[in-house]
N, C-alpha and C positions, 0 to 999 in steps of 0.2 A: 494274389495270383499272378498279376502282371509282373511284379517284382521277381517272382520265381522264374518267369519266362525270360525276363530281360537280363538278369544277373549272369546266367550261363553265357549268354551272347557277349556281354561285356567282358567276362573272364576270357572267352575265346579270342576276342579282338586284342585285348591287352597282352595275352600270351603270344599271339602272332607278331605283335609289335616288338615285344621283348626279344624273341628269337630272330626276327627280321633285322633288328638293329645290332644284334650280337656280332654279325659279320663286320659291320661298320667299326664297332669298338675294337674288335680283334685287329682289323686292318690299321686302325689309328695307333694302337699300342705297338704293333710290329714295326712301325717307322722308328721306334726308339729302343725296344727291348727284344732280346733273343727269344725265339719261339718257345724253347724249353723253359726259360725263365718265366715267361708269361703263363705257360701251362702249369708250372710248379706253384706260382703264387695264386693262380685261379683256383686250383683244386684244393690247396691248403685253406684258402678262405672259405670255400664251399663246405669242406669237411668240418672246420671249426664251427661254422654256423649250424650245421646239422647236429654236431656233438652237443652244442649249447642247447638246441631245442630238445635234444633227448634228455639232458640233465635236468631241464625244468619241467619235463613231463609232457611236452606238447606232442612229441612223437614217441612211439614205442617200438623198440627193436628187440627181436628174440630169434637168435639163430640156433638155439639148442635143438639137437637132434636133426638138423637140416643139412642138406647136401652143399657144403661150402665149396667143394671142388667144382660143382656146376657153376657157382657164382664166379669162381676164379677164371673159368673158360670164358664166361661172358665178359668179365672185366678185361680179358686180353683183347677182345675186339672193340669194346668200348667201356672205359675211356681210352685204353692204351693206343691201339692202332688207329681207331677213328680220329682222335684228336691230333695225332701226329700228322696223318694225311690231311685233315681239314685245315689245320693251322699253317702247315708248310704250303698247302694249295692256295689259301687265301693270300699268303705272302707273295706268291708269284702271279696271282690273277687280280681281278677287281672284286669289290664287294658284290656288284651286280651278278657277275659270273658265278660266284660262289653260291648265291641264293638260287640261281637257275639250276645249277648241278644238284644241289640238295633237294630240289623238287622231284628228282627222279627216285627217291627212296621208295615210295609206294609201288613204283613200277618194278623195281628190282626185288622187292618183298614178294610181289605176285609171282614173279618168275621163280624165286627160290622156294616159295610155298608149293608150286607145281612140282618142282624137282624133288623136294625133301618131305613134304607133307601130303603129296599127291592131291593137292587142291588145284585141279585142272581148270585154267581160266576159260571162259566162254569165248566164242568167236568175236563177239563185240569187245571183250577185254583185250583179246590178241590184237585186234585192229587199233585199239587205243594205245597199246604198248608200242606198236609199230609207229604210230604218229609221234609219240614222245621220243623214240629212238631217232627218228628222222629229224626232230627238232634239235636233238643234241648234235647230230651231224651238221646241221645248218650253222649252229652256234660255233662249233669247233673248226670246220673246214673253211668257213668263210673268213676266218681271221687272217690277217696279212702274214706273209711268210717271215717277217722280221720279228715276230713275237714268239720266238721259240721258248722263252721263259714262261710265257702264258700257256703254251701248249703243255708243258710239263706240269704247270699248276692245275690245269683242267684234268690232266691224267690223275694227279694226286687227289683231287676232289672226287673223281669217280671211284678211286680206291676207298675213299672215305665213305661214299654212298654204299659201296658193297659191304663194308664193315657194319655200318648202321643198319643195313637190311638184315645181315646175319644176326645182329643183336635183336631185332624185331622178332625173328623166328625163334631164337633161343628164349626170349622173354615170354613167349606164349607158353612154353612148357614149364619155365621156372615160376610163372605166376600161380601155378597150382600149389606150389609149396611156400612161396615167399610173397609177402605183401609188397606192393609197389614201393613204399617207403623204405622197406628193408633192402631191396635191390638198389635203389638210389643211394642210400646210406653207404652201402658196400662199395659202389662205383665211385663215389666221391672220395672215400677214405683210400681206396686203392689208388686212384688218380693222384692223390696228394703224396702218397709214398712213392709211387712210380716216377711221376714227373719231378717232384721235389728232389728225389734221389738222383735223377739224370742231371738236373740243374746243378746240384751240389757237386757231383762227380766231375762234371765238365769244367767247372771253375777251379776245382782242386787240381785237376790235371794240367790246367793251363797256368796254375800258380797265381791266379788272380781272384781268390775266394772273396776278398773284400769287395770286389766289383759287382757281386751278385745283387747288392742293394742300390747300386748307383742309379739305375733307371728309375727307382722309386722317387727320385728327386723331381721327376716330371709329373705334373698334375694330371695330364691325360692318361698316364700309365695307371695311377691310383684309381682314376674313374673307371678305366677299362677293367681293372681287376675287381673292383667293387661290383660293376655291372655284370661281368661274366660270372664271378663267383657267387654273388648273392641273388641278383635278379634272374639270370639265366638258368642257374643250377638249383636254386632253392625256391624262390617265389613262383617262377614259371611252372615248376613241378606241382606245387600245391594247386595252382590255378588249372593246370591241365587235368589233374585228378578230379577236381570239383566240376570242371566242365564235362568230363566223361561220365560223371555220376548223374548228371542232370539232362544230358542230351543223348539221343541215339547216335550210334557210331556214324551213320550216313550224314548226319548234320555236323557232328563234331569234326569230321575229317576235312570239311570245307575250310575250316580256319587254317589248316596246314598250308593250303594253297596260297593264303594271304601272306605267309612268311616271305615267299619269293617276291611278291609284289612290293612288300615293305623294304626288302633288301635292295631292290633295284631302285626304288624311289630314293632311298637313303644314299646309295652310291652316286647316283646321278646329281641330286640336289645338293648334298653336303660335300662330298669329295670330288664333285665335278668330273666323275668318270664318264668316258664316252660310252654311248649306248646307241649303236646304229640300227638301221632298218633290218639288217639280217639277224641282229640279236632280238629285236622285237618279234620278228616272224618265228624265230626258233623258240623263244620263250612262250609265245602263244601256242605253238604246237605242243610243247612239253606240258603246259597247263591243261590244254584240252585233253591230251592223252591221259594225264594223271586223273582228271575229273571223270573221264569216261571209264577208266579202270576201276575207280572207286564206286561210281554209280552202278555200273553193270555187275560189279562184284557184290554189292549190297542187294541188288535186284535178284541176282541168282540165289543168294542166301535166303531171301525172303520166300521165293518160289519153292525152294527146297524144304524150308521149314513148314510152309503151309501143306505141302505134299505129305510130309511125315505125319503132320497132325491129322490129316484126313485118313491116312492109312491106319492110324491108331484108333 
């Protein structure tokens, strides 16, 4: 019994570390490789890994009679738009800032759910959202005026947050018709075609098609592609599904907050990125806001469910 309780926690911690370090590996690779080349290699690696798992029978995919058009719309936001904004944003900011901005996804999801799904947040959730927004303002506005590139990077990351949040809303509806592994498989294959195509076309137009494989001479690029394509896109997916199957949502969501902490630690300790007092204050405000939004959202859901049970 103890193992059954400990394993999901271990899975959650490992997943948080994988996602948290993904910003670091992306940043490291971007020192050498073009963003679209990195994305192309990343998704081709992930797609090939999932195709292999399908061929040997570990995962089962069946799209027969299902709404593929809906999946295409989802794939437009993620991986297409989301990873363009995230990767270009990371290129212009720090690993730490990328982790901080991505922590806003639950906040934006709550706002979009209120707008499109009529899931109105409680007053406590609204207060939590305001705290997170103020945290972002602290992180962004307190940056020195000579960091214009970083301002653009933060804006791109916020666009990525919006795309990831839209994905979350769309996934709720698609989960009725598709299994999580079917959605992931489609996204990875779409990403491979989309970003691989952009990378190929870009080099073809420049007349340097042979240069597409030049960055692969760097060991750190190979490591980044393996990490992002296999660990972040495949291994973390299975661990996340295992974690969600064993823990209630209110406990599972806690691990997502650790991603920000891991990314900050990785950026500061490994890449020696600056992380001043204003960033610490802003990050704490964002995490408090995210935690409050999740906590009061779960509490509201529990009260509503109990009320429905009594009425029946």
